[in-house]
N, C-alpha and C positions, 0 to 999 in steps of 0.2 A: 785763486784754486778754482779747477773748476766746479761746479757742481756735484758732477758725478762722483767726486774722488769723497764728498762730507755727506753725501745723502743715503751712502750703504753705511748699516748699520755695523760693517763687519771690514775688519782688515784682510786686505789682499795679497798675501805674501809672495804673490810671484809679481807682484807691480812694486817695482823699488820705488816710486813716485808717490804709492800710497803708502809704503813703510814710512818713509822717508817724511809723510804728509803727518802721518800720524803720532810718530815717534818726539816731534815736534809739540802737536797740539798736546799731548796725554804727556811731555814735558820729561823726557825718561828717552836713552839712546835705543837706538835702531836695534841694541844687541839683546836689551832688558824687555824691548816691545817682541821681540822675536820668543822671549824666553818666558814670557808672561801668554803667549800666545799656545806655548807648548804645554802650560799646565792647566789653561782656562778654558781654548778654542779662541775664535776672532771675534767674536762680540765684543765692542766697543763695550758696552756695561757691564759685560763681564771682565774684560782689562782694567777699567776703570778702577774698580772695586780691590779686584787683586793689586793695582798698584798702591793703592789707598792703604790696604791691611798690609804689604809688603813691602814699603818704600825704602824705609831705614834696610831693611834684609840686604835689598835688592842693591842700595846705595854700596852697601860692604862688599860685595860680590862683584860687583865692577869695578873697585878698585884694587882689587886684589886678584892673585890668580886662583882663586879656590873655587872651585865648580860647586854649583848649588846641586 
């Protein structure tokens, strides 16, 4: 992975490669990642915290048609 993708503490939502990389690193789907970004912004630290606190809710959401 190119160093510039991991050296920035934020997800670049305009870069498919960056979104794919961080969704893999954070062990979530790209949709879950984008949802988290819409709630807490693109900071990796904020996203990690949000994912940790809401992982079970996000798993239910991603496996159903219910919008959060």
